[in-house]
Every structure is written in structure tokens, then in C-alpha cells.
N, C-alpha and C positions, 0 to 999 in steps of 0.2 A: 204364764211366765211373768215374773216381776223383775224389773231392771233397776239396779242401783249403781251409784258411782260417786266419785269425787269431782267437784267442779270449781271453776274460778270465774268470778264476775268482777272485773277490775282488780282491786287488791284483796277482795274477799274470797276466801276458800270455804266451801261448804260441801256436806254430803247431801245427796238428794235421790229421789226416785223419778225415773223417766216415765212419764205417762203421755203417750201420743207425742206431740211436738213440744211438750213442756217438761220442765223439771220442778218437781215439788220439793221445796227446801225443807230439810229435816233439822230438828234441834240438836240431835246427837248423831254420832256414827250409826249407820243402819244396823250394824251387828249388835249394838247395845239396845236401841229402841227405835222403832219406826214412828216417830212423833213429829208431825209437820208443824212448821212455824205459821202456816197460813199463807206463805208467799210462794208464788209459782213464777218461774222465769222461762222464757223461750229457750229451747235447747240450742237453737241457731245463734243465740246471743251470748252463750257462755262457752268457756273453754273446758274441754274434757280433761280433767287432771287425774292424778293417781287415785285409784278406787279403794285402796287399802292402806292400813297403817298397823301392821302386825307387831306384837311383842316378839314373836318367833316366826321365822321363815324357814320351813323345813322342806328338804328335797328328798326324793326317792330315786334310786338308781336301779338299772338293770331290771326293768319291769315289763319289757317286751322281748319275747324270745329272739326275734330277728335282730334287734339292737344288740342283744348280748352276743350274737354270732358275729355281727360286723365289728364289734369292739374286741373280739377274741377274748371274751371273759367267760366265767362260769357262774352258774347260779349259786347262791350261798344258803338257800333253804329258808330264809326269812327276808322280809323287806330290808333293803339297804338304805338307811337314812343318814343324813348329815344336815348341818345348818348352813344356810346362806345368810349373809348380812342383810338385814332389812334396808340398809342404805344403798343396796344394789338395785332396788326397785326403780323402774322407769315407766312413765305414763305412756299411753297411746300417743302416737305421733312424735314421741321423743327420739333422740338420736343416741344409738349405741356408740360409745367411744371405746375403740380398741386400745387397751392399755399398752400392749406390746405388739405393734404391727408386724414385727419380724417373727412372732410366734404364730403357730396354727391356732386360730380361735374359731370355734364351731358354734353353729346354731343348734338348738334342741327345742322342739315345740312340745308343750305338755298341757294336759288338763290340770287346772288349779282349783283348789277348793278353799273356802273361807269358813272357819269354825264359827258357829253361832251360839254354842252352849258349852260351858266348861265340861271338859272330858278328862277323867282319870280312871284308869282300869275299866274301860268301857268294853262290854261284850260285843262281839261282831254283830250280833243280831240287833243291837241297839245303836250301833255306831252312826248310822245315817241320820238319826235324830239329833245329832250334834253338828250337822252341817247347815250353815246358813245358805250357801249358794256356791256357784261355780263360775269359772272364767277360763281364759286361755293365757298361757304365759310362755316366755322363752327362758331357757337356762343357757346363757352364753358361757362357753367353757374354753379356757386357755389350756390346750392339750399339752403344750410343752411343760407348763408348770405341773399339770396333773400327773404327767409321767415322771417328772423328776422329784416331786415331793411325795408321791404315793398317797395323797389324800386329796379331798375334793373341795374343802371349804374355801381356801384362798383363791384358787384358780377360777372359781365361779362367783366370787363375791366383790369383784371390782365395781365401782360405781357404774350404773347403767346396765349391768349384766343380767338383770331380771326384768325385762319388759313384761307388763301385766295389763290386761284389760281388753277393750276399753271400759267394760262394765262388769258387774257381778250379777248373776242371774239366779233368782230364787224360784222355787216351785217349778223346777224343770228336771227332767230325767236325762242325764248324759251318760248312763251306764254303758251304752253301746252306740255312741255317736261317732260320726266321721270326724277325724282330726287331720289337718294338713298344714304344710308350710310351703309357701311360694317365695322363691328368691328371684327378684327381678322378673316376676311374672311366671317363672317356671316352677312347676310342682317338684319339690324335693323330698318331702315326707308326706305319706298318705297312708292312713291306717284307721282303725276303729278303737275306741276306748275299751270295747269288750274284749280286746286282745291282751289287755293287761294281765300279767301273771297274778298280781295281788290287786284286788278291788279296792275301791275307796273305803269300804267297811273294814277290809283286812288291814289297811294301812292305819286307820284311826285306832283300831283295837290294839295293834302292835305298838304304835307310838305312845299311846296313853298308858301302857304298862310302866314306862319309865319317865314319861313327861306329863305334866299337867298342861293340856291344851286349853287355851283361853279364847274367849270370843274375840274375833278379829284375826287370830292366827291364820297363816296361809300355809298350805301344803301343796307342793308340786308333785305329781304322781308318776313321773318318769316319761321318757321319750321313746317313740317308735324308731325304726330304722330309717336310714336316709340322711343322717346328720352330715354336715359338711361345713367347710370354712366360709367365713364372711370376710369381706374386704371393704375398704372405704368406698363409698358411692353406691353400695348395695341398698336395695329396698326390700324389706322383709314383710310378709303378710301371713299371719297365723290365724287359723280359724278352727272353731269347733262347732259341730252341729249347724244350726241355722242362725247362730249368733253373729252379730257384726264382727268383722275381722279386726285383729290387732295389727296396726301398721307402725313400722319403725324404720328409720334410716340408719346408715352406718357411716362413721367417720373415724379417723385416727384421733386418739386423745392428743391434747395439746402438749407440746414438748415442754 
């Protein structure tokens, strides 16, 4: 497994590859080219920042049977996709700011993937060749708006509503990995990615029929059951497989 991310040292932001206790600085975003500058910094001396900068942030809904049941929804026969604003992305250790504290706002933990190779009209059997790597993400959702507006994009696209990271992992198989969400130390979601109705390959093949997926684009693959509300003061920890957990606090947005 290889580990990549975004980092900050002082005022300098850079993409790098984590090797042992160091970060090898890259000349370009890792999804474009893994070309080192020759500089290596201590991981302990840098800040882990946002690992991705996608042109498109795509989400998939209703991809676990038990979640469909808890949401009282029906399957639609194909992957359900929509767009989230890339500006909703939040780095590891960042704070989720609830836009409307009076609304029910839920956590959803999801396997995320980063596209590494342009994909258009990709066959399912070739789809995984277009994936650079994987991570874990949260799809924070304002249920009041979702119910009243009958669509998903705005209610899930407020600033900070897509925590992601801390890193992106290449050369790893997460097709049937454990995925979980802890809220204040208590397990709320626990499943396996192998329970997804539509696999990563299914999703890429379906999305690329109508969209050109570009290197760096991010897809969230749906959440298992156990979703629930967040409140100011919460601490969330999302984990997939043996990868380091994504940790985020929660606060109410400034008035």
C-alpha cells in the first residue's frame, strides 16, 4: 500500500507520499504524476491538509440494502448519483460546521475513491484501471432540506459537509473491507464494503456513460445503515480497513 496526501509546512502547501515517518514532497498532485522534488520532511513536522482537489465530487446514494430500509426508500435499478460541491470538502481534524443547528443533520460514512485516469464510456471489466486510490469520507446531510427540496445536492454541499482523508491509499484492495463510524467513541455504523449493491467498477462504468471522469475526481460510494444526527461538541471518527481514521469535530456555524 502506498499513501498520499496534501500537507502544509508553514505557508507552503504541497502534495506528498508518506514513507515511514517522512513525507516525500511531489512536484505535482499525485494523481497527475508521482515525481519527487528530492525534498523529504518529517511527518511529525507538517500539518495534514486536504488530500484532494477534484474537478467533480460525485456521490452515490442507496447503495446498501439496510440503509435503504432505514431511510424507507426503494431501489431504482441503477446507481443513484448526484454532485456535491467540491468546496464542501474538509480535511482531517477539521471542524464540521452545522449550517442550520435547528435542522436534523446526519453523518454518513463512505468509501471514497480518487480517479487516476480519464474515464469515458468505460466497461465494467476495465473500470478499476481508472482508480488511483481510496480513502474514507463523510457525507454530512441536512435532512430537513433533503425532505423539503426533494433533491440531494444543496443539503449535502454546505462548507465542511464532506470530511475526507486523512490520506489516499493506492495499491490496496478495499472491495470487502470493514467500514465504521464512531460518534464520541461509540460505534454507530459498522459494515463491509462488500455489502454495496453496486461495486466501485459498477459505479465508474455507470457514471462514465454520461460524464467524463478526470484524474483527481472523487466519488463517494454510499453509506451503510446506522446514520444519525450530529450536534455541536461531537467527535466523529471514520475508518475503513486498516487505514488511519478520519477524525473531525462538530460545531454550529457562526451566526
